[in-house]
Structure formats: structure tokens, C-alpha cells
C-alpha positions as CSV (number, residue, x, y, z in Angstrom):
1,M,121.8,40.4,47.2
2,W,119.6,39.8,49.6
3,G,117.9,37.1,52.2
4,K,116.8,36.1,56.1
5,D,120.2,34.3,56.6
6,K,122.8,36.6,56.0
7,N,125.0,33.4,54.7
8,E,123.1,32.6,52.2
9,L,122.1,35.6,49.8
10,E,119.8,36.0,47.1
11,E,121.6,37.2,44.2
12,L,119.1,40.2,42.5
13,I,120.7,41.8,39.6
14,V,119.7,45.6,38.4
15,G,121.9,46.7,36.2
16,T,124.4,45.1,33.4
17,E,127.1,46.3,31.9
18,G,126.3,49.2,30.1
19,T,123.3,50.1,31.7
20,P,123.2,52.2,34.6
21,A,123.3,50.0,38.3
22,E,119.9,52.1,39.2
23,Y,117.4,50.4,41.7
24,D,114.2,51.6,42.6
25,A,111.4,48.5,43.0
26,E,109.7,46.9,46.1
27,L,110.2,43.4,47.4
28,R,106.6,42.1,48.1
29,D,105.1,39.7,50.2
30,L,108.0,40.0,52.2
31,T,107.4,38.4,56.1
32,A,107.6,40.0,59.6
33,G,111.3,39.9,60.4
34,K,114.8,40.9,60.0
35,Y,116.3,40.8,56.6
36,Y,119.8,41.5,55.4
37,Y,121.0,43.4,52.2
38,R,124.7,43.6,50.5
39,A,125.4,45.5,47.5
40,Y,127.8,45.1,44.8
41,A,129.8,46.2,41.7
42,T,131.7,43.8,39.1
43,N,133.6,44.8,36.3
44,A,136.9,44.1,34.5
45,G,138.9,45.1,37.1
46,G,136.9,42.7,39.9
47,T,134.3,42.7,42.2
48,S,133.5,44.5,45.0
49,Y,131.0,44.2,47.8
50,G,129.6,47.3,50.1
51,K,128.8,46.1,54.1
52,L,126.5,43.8,55.0
53,K,123.2,45.9,56.0
54,E,119.7,44.8,58.4
55,F,115.9,46.3,58.0
56,S,113.2,44.3,59.8
57,I,109.8,44.1,58.3
58,T,106.9,45.3,61.2
59,G,103.5,46.3,60.5
60,I,100.8,45.0,59.6
61,T,100.5,40.8,58.3
62,S,99.5,40.1,54.8
63,D,97.3,37.1,56.7
64,P,93.4,39.2,56.2
65,G,90.7,37.4,58.7
66,I,91.8,36.6,61.8
67,D,89.2,36.3,64.1
68,P,90.0,37.0,68.0
69,N,87.2,34.8,69.1
70,T,88.6,31.2,67.8
71,A,92.2,32.2,67.9
72,P,94.1,29.7,69.3
73,G,96.0,30.9,72.3
74,N,99.3,31.9,71.8
75,G,101.5,30.0,74.1
76,D,104.1,32.5,75.0
77,G,102.6,34.3,77.3
78,T,102.9,37.6,74.3
79,V,99.8,39.7,74.0
80,R,99.3,40.0,70.2
81,V,97.0,42.8,68.4
82,I,94.6,42.4,65.4
83,L,93.7,45.8,63.6
84,N,90.7,44.9,61.1
85,G,91.1,40.8,61.3
86,R,95.0,41.5,60.2
87,M,97.6,40.5,62.7
88,L,100.0,43.5,64.0
89,Q,104.0,42.3,64.0
90,F,106.5,44.8,66.4
91,D,109.9,44.5,66.7
92,V,110.0,45.3,70.3
93,P,106.8,42.9,71.8
94,P,103.5,44.6,73.4
95,I,103.7,44.5,77.4
96,I,101.5,44.6,80.1
97,E,102.3,46.7,82.3
98,N,99.1,47.3,85.6
99,D,96.6,45.7,83.3
100,R,97.3,47.9,80.5
101,T,98.8,46.9,77.2
102,L,101.5,49.4,75.9
103,V,103.0,48.5,72.2
104,P,105.7,50.1,69.6
105,L,104.0,53.7,68.8
106,R,105.4,53.9,65.0
107,V,103.6,50.5,64.2
108,I,100.5,51.1,66.4
109,F,99.9,54.7,64.9
110,E,100.9,53.8,61.3
111,A,98.8,50.9,60.6
112,L,96.3,53.3,61.9
113,G,96.9,55.8,59.6
114,A,98.2,58.9,61.5
115,S,101.2,60.5,60.9
116,V,104.0,60.3,63.5
117,E,106.5,62.8,64.6
118,W,109.5,62.2,67.8
119,D,110.8,65.4,69.9
120,G,114.0,64.1,71.5
121,A,114.5,67.1,73.5
122,T,111.3,67.1,74.9
123,Q,110.7,63.4,75.1
124,T,107.2,64.4,73.6
125,V,105.6,61.9,70.7
126,R,102.7,63.9,68.5
127,A,100.2,62.1,65.9
128,E,97.5,63.3,63.6
129,R,95.3,61.5,61.7
130,D,91.9,63.3,60.6
131,G,92.3,66.4,62.5
132,T,92.3,64.7,65.7
133,I,96.5,65.1,67.7
134,I,97.7,62.7,69.8
135,K,100.5,64.3,72.2
136,L,102.2,62.0,74.6
137,V,105.1,62.3,76.9
138,I,107.4,60.1,78.4
139,G,106.2,59.2,81.8
140,G,104.1,61.9,81.6
141,M,100.7,63.5,80.3
142,A,98.8,63.1,77.1
143,Y,96.7,65.6,74.8
144,V,94.1,64.7,72.7
145,N,93.5,68.5,70.5
146,D,95.3,70.3,73.1
147,Q,92.9,68.6,76.2
148,P,95.3,67.1,79.1
149,V,94.2,63.0,79.1
150,E,95.2,61.7,82.5
151,L,96.9,57.8,81.8
152,D,96.8,54.7,84.3
153,V,100.5,54.0,82.4
154,P,102.0,56.9,80.7
155,A,104.2,56.5,77.6
156,K,107.7,54.9,78.1
157,I,111.4,53.9,76.4
158,V,111.8,50.6,76.1
159,N,115.0,48.7,74.4
160,D,115.1,52.6,72.6
161,R,111.4,51.7,71.6
162,T,108.7,54.0,72.5
163,L,105.5,52.5,74.2
164,V,102.3,53.7,74.1
165,P,99.1,52.7,75.7
166,L,97.3,50.4,73.2
167,R,93.5,51.3,74.7
168,F,94.1,55.4,74.8
169,V,95.9,55.6,71.6
170,S,93.1,53.4,69.3
171,E,90.5,54.8,71.1
172,A,91.5,58.4,70.5
173,L,91.9,57.8,66.8
174,G,88.0,56.9,66.5
175,C,88.6,52.9,66.9
176,Q,86.3,50.0,68.9
177,V,88.8,48.1,71.4
178,E,88.0,45.1,72.7
179,W,90.4,42.7,75.0
180,F,90.5,38.3,74.4
181,G,92.3,37.7,77.9
182,D,91.9,33.6,76.7
183,T,94.1,34.0,74.1
184,M,96.1,37.3,74.8
185,T,94.3,39.2,72.0
186,V,93.3,43.5,71.5
187,N,91.4,43.4,69.0
188,I,90.7,46.8,67.0
189,T,88.5,48.1,64.9
190,S,88.5,51.0,62.6
């Protein structure tokens, strides 16, 4: 059973009597947000339910072709990020600090096609794409291919998420970045 409302889950049957109850498929066209699921099994002895679990959808929306020049103001003061015409969704909203936009690292790095590693012992993020290696130390320096880069605002942890400077990360990976203050929108073109 799964769905957005934990009190009204839809049934998704994956096995029947005499067949293995194995499930390995994709749920497509899910929108950003929180979802819930619960596994259960029924046999002659009754029904047994597993614990209610949850997951969140973040990343790129399926709505292509958003134009930052004509996008209406979002009205709630949050920053929107568009990558190649598609709006990115974050589980922790981007923040602006000292005129720099910081976003959750995993969403932006993965959306840009970079692999991401986190070293909790050194509080360091490492991302790599096409031979470019970015290292960010929480509260400290950044490095691109082992060359130090001083940031106006370093990476930081907010609500258990590591936030990184959007312009620095995007430009280090070869992207163009534009800011549209009227709509609080960042447009990234790779």
C-alpha cells in the first residue's frame, strides 16, 4: 500500500497465492513531496502488516520548459532553482546568506550529473563529474581539482542537510548561472 496520505493508502498487489511476492518496479510521474508505504502479507492464517514507512521525492520536476524571464513571482519568499528549463525540488528550501544562494548538496550535484560522497569524520563533501573534483569543507574552504577557492559563504548544515553555494558549484561544473531577483529564481544552463 502506498500514497501521499498515510491514512488513505492505495493498494498495490505484487503477488498472489502460489507466486512469490517480489516487487521491483518504478512508480512513475510522482510529484515532489512526502509519500508513505506499508507492506502486508495475507495467507490462511490472516493478514500481517509491516511498519508504516515514508520517503520524499526531490530533484527535477517533470514540467519542462520553465522560462525564468516570464515565471511569475513565487510570493512566498523562497528561492526557485531552474536547471535546463526544469524546476528543482528540495526537501529543505534554498536559503540566501550574504547575497549567496545555498541549496541542499545532493539534489544539485545529482541534478548536474555529479557523483557525491560525504565524509562525516572530516565534514567534507566530495563531488565529481567529467574529471572535475569539487571538495567542500563545512564552514571552511572549497577546492576544485585540489586548488583552493575561498568562498564568501562556505557550505553549512541546516536541518540535517548540507547546503552548498549554488553559483560556485554550478560554475565549477561548467554551467552558466543567472539570477532573476524579481521572481527570486536562479536559472542554470549546463
